Each structure stands twice: as structure tokens, then as C-alpha cells.
mmCIF file of the N, C-alpha and C atoms, coordinates in Angstrom:
data_MODEL
# 
_entry.id   MODEL 
# 
loop_
_atom_site.group_PDB 
_atom_site.id 
_atom_site.type_symbol 
_atom_site.label_atom_id 
_atom_site.label_alt_id 
_atom_site.label_comp_id 
_atom_site.label_asym_id 
_atom_site.label_entity_id 
_atom_site.label_seq_id 
_atom_site.pdbx_PDB_ins_code 
_atom_site.Cartn_x 
_atom_site.Cartn_y 
_atom_site.Cartn_z 
_atom_site.occupancy 
_atom_site.B_iso_or_equiv 
_atom_site.pdbx_formal_charge 
_atom_site.auth_seq_id 
_atom_site.auth_comp_id 
_atom_site.auth_asym_id 
_atom_site.auth_atom_id 
_atom_site.pdbx_PDB_model_num 
ATOM 1  N N  . ARG A 1 1  ? 208.349 136.054 52.519 1.00 0.00 ? 1  ARG A N  1 
ATOM 2  C CA . ARG A 1 1  ? 208.831 137.526 52.856 1.00 0.00 ? 1  ARG A CA 1 
ATOM 3  C C  . ARG A 1 1  ? 208.387 138.377 51.653 1.00 0.00 ? 1  ARG A C  1 
ATOM 4  N N  . VAL A 1 2  ? 207.823 139.554 51.942 1.00 0.00 ? 2  VAL A N  1 
ATOM 5  C CA . VAL A 1 2  ? 207.478 140.404 50.901 1.00 0.00 ? 2  VAL A CA 1 
ATOM 6  C C  . VAL A 1 2  ? 208.606 141.026 50.212 1.00 0.00 ? 2  VAL A C  1 
ATOM 7  N N  . MET A 1 3  ? 209.652 141.196 51.035 1.00 0.00 ? 3  MET A N  1 
ATOM 8  C CA . MET A 1 3  ? 210.888 141.790 50.580 1.00 0.00 ? 3  MET A CA 1 
ATOM 9  C C  . MET A 1 3  ? 211.462 141.267 49.287 1.00 0.00 ? 3  MET A C  1 
ATOM 10 N N  . ILE A 1 4  ? 211.342 139.842 49.292 1.00 0.00 ? 4  ILE A N  1 
ATOM 11 C CA . ILE A 1 4  ? 211.901 139.381 48.070 1.00 0.00 ? 4  ILE A CA 1 
ATOM 12 C C  . ILE A 1 4  ? 210.726 138.222 47.364 1.00 0.00 ? 4  ILE A C  1 
ATOM 13 N N  . HIS A 1 5  ? 210.320 138.726 46.374 1.00 0.00 ? 5  HIS A N  1 
ATOM 14 C CA . HIS A 1 5  ? 209.153 137.597 45.655 1.00 0.00 ? 5  HIS A CA 1 
ATOM 15 C C  . HIS A 1 5  ? 209.540 136.677 44.743 1.00 0.00 ? 5  HIS A C  1 
ATOM 16 N N  . GLN A 1 6  ? 209.908 135.652 45.655 1.00 0.00 ? 6  GLN A N  1 
ATOM 17 C CA . GLN A 1 6  ? 210.525 134.452 44.785 1.00 0.00 ? 6  GLN A CA 1 
ATOM 18 C C  . GLN A 1 6  ? 209.521 133.203 45.225 1.00 0.00 ? 6  GLN A C  1 
ATOM 19 N N  . PRO A 1 7  ? 209.501 132.023 44.491 1.00 0.00 ? 7  PRO A N  1 
ATOM 20 C CA . PRO A 1 7  ? 208.906 131.020 44.926 1.00 0.00 ? 7  PRO A CA 1 
ATOM 21 C C  . PRO A 1 7  ? 209.438 130.334 46.183 1.00 0.00 ? 7  PRO A C  1 
ATOM 22 N N  . ALA A 1 8  ? 211.005 130.556 46.430 1.00 0.00 ? 8  ALA A N  1 
ATOM 23 C CA . ALA A 1 8  ? 211.394 129.775 47.576 1.00 0.00 ? 8  ALA A CA 1 
ATOM 24 C C  . ALA A 1 8  ? 210.903 130.954 48.780 1.00 0.00 ? 8  ALA A C  1 
ATOM 25 N N  . SER A 1 9  ? 210.674 132.271 48.665 1.00 0.00 ? 9  SER A N  1 
ATOM 26 C CA . SER A 1 9  ? 210.253 133.029 49.489 1.00 0.00 ? 9  SER A CA 1 
ATOM 27 C C  . SER A 1 9  ? 209.030 132.745 50.121 1.00 0.00 ? 9  SER A C  1 
ATOM 28 N N  . TYR A 1 10 ? 208.011 132.526 49.185 1.00 0.00 ? 10 TYR A N  1 
ATOM 29 C CA . TYR A 1 10 ? 206.502 131.977 49.511 1.00 0.00 ? 10 TYR A CA 1 
ATOM 30 C C  . TYR A 1 10 ? 206.757 130.778 50.095 1.00 0.00 ? 10 TYR A C  1 
ATOM 31 N N  . PHE A 1 11 ? 207.463 129.871 49.676 1.00 0.00 ? 11 PHE A N  1 
ATOM 32 C CA . PHE A 1 11 ? 207.463 128.353 50.156 1.00 0.00 ? 11 PHE A CA 1 
ATOM 33 C C  . PHE A 1 11 ? 207.788 128.536 51.771 1.00 0.00 ? 11 PHE A C  1 
ATOM 34 N N  . PHE A 1 12 ? 209.047 129.165 51.964 1.00 0.00 ? 12 PHE A N  1 
ATOM 35 C CA . PHE A 1 12 ? 209.406 129.249 53.314 1.00 0.00 ? 12 PHE A CA 1 
ATOM 36 C C  . PHE A 1 12 ? 208.629 130.144 54.221 1.00 0.00 ? 12 PHE A C  1 
ATOM 37 N N  . GLY A 1 13 ? 207.825 131.062 53.600 1.00 0.00 ? 13 GLY A N  1 
ATOM 38 C CA . GLY A 1 13 ? 207.061 132.101 54.333 1.00 0.00 ? 13 GLY A CA 1 
ATOM 39 C C  . GLY A 1 13 ? 205.709 131.234 54.752 1.00 0.00 ? 13 GLY A C  1 
ATOM 40 N N  . ALA A 1 14 ? 205.287 130.332 53.715 1.00 0.00 ? 14 ALA A N  1 
ATOM 41 C CA . ALA A 1 14 ? 204.052 129.742 54.330 1.00 0.00 ? 14 ALA A CA 1 
ATOM 42 C C  . ALA A 1 14 ? 204.439 128.720 55.393 1.00 0.00 ? 14 ALA A C  1 
ATOM 43 N N  . GLN A 1 15 ? 205.719 128.255 55.385 1.00 0.00 ? 15 GLN A N  1 
ATOM 44 C CA . GLN A 1 15 ? 205.972 127.230 56.510 1.00 0.00 ? 15 GLN A CA 1 
ATOM 45 C C  . GLN A 1 15 ? 206.287 127.728 57.841 1.00 0.00 ? 15 GLN A C  1 
ATOM 46 N N  . THR A 1 16 ? 206.797 129.080 57.752 1.00 0.00 ? 16 THR A N  1 
ATOM 47 C CA . THR A 1 16 ? 206.804 129.795 59.072 1.00 0.00 ? 16 THR A CA 1 
ATOM 48 C C  . THR A 1 16 ? 205.698 130.746 59.283 1.00 0.00 ? 16 THR A C  1 
ATOM 49 N N  . GLY A 1 17 ? 204.825 130.952 58.331 1.00 0.00 ? 17 GLY A N  1 
ATOM 50 C CA . GLY A 1 17 ? 203.711 131.847 58.460 1.00 0.00 ? 17 GLY A CA 1 
ATOM 51 C C  . GLY A 1 17 ? 204.232 133.243 58.460 1.00 0.00 ? 17 GLY A C  1 
ATOM 52 N N  . GLU A 1 18 ? 205.242 133.469 57.851 1.00 0.00 ? 18 GLU A N  1 
ATOM 53 C CA . GLU A 1 18 ? 205.906 134.707 57.587 1.00 0.00 ? 18 GLU A CA 1 
ATOM 54 C C  . GLU A 1 18 ? 205.931 135.351 56.271 1.00 0.00 ? 18 GLU A C  1 
ATOM 55 N N  . PHE A 1 19 ? 205.422 136.395 55.806 1.00 0.00 ? 19 PHE A N  1 
ATOM 56 C CA . PHE A 1 19 ? 205.451 136.700 54.318 1.00 0.00 ? 19 PHE A CA 1 
ATOM 57 C C  . PHE A 1 19 ? 206.005 137.957 54.243 1.00 0.00 ? 19 PHE A C  1 
# 
């Protein structure tokens, strides 16, 4: 999710395809 730039956000974002 772009709202929060953290490693976890990118990880979950990649999993769900949502950045």
C-alpha cells in the first residue's frame, strides 16, 4: 500500500497485488 512505505506493506502488497 502506498499510504505506508514499510517492508511489511510491500510484502503484503505483493501478496495481494495491492500497492
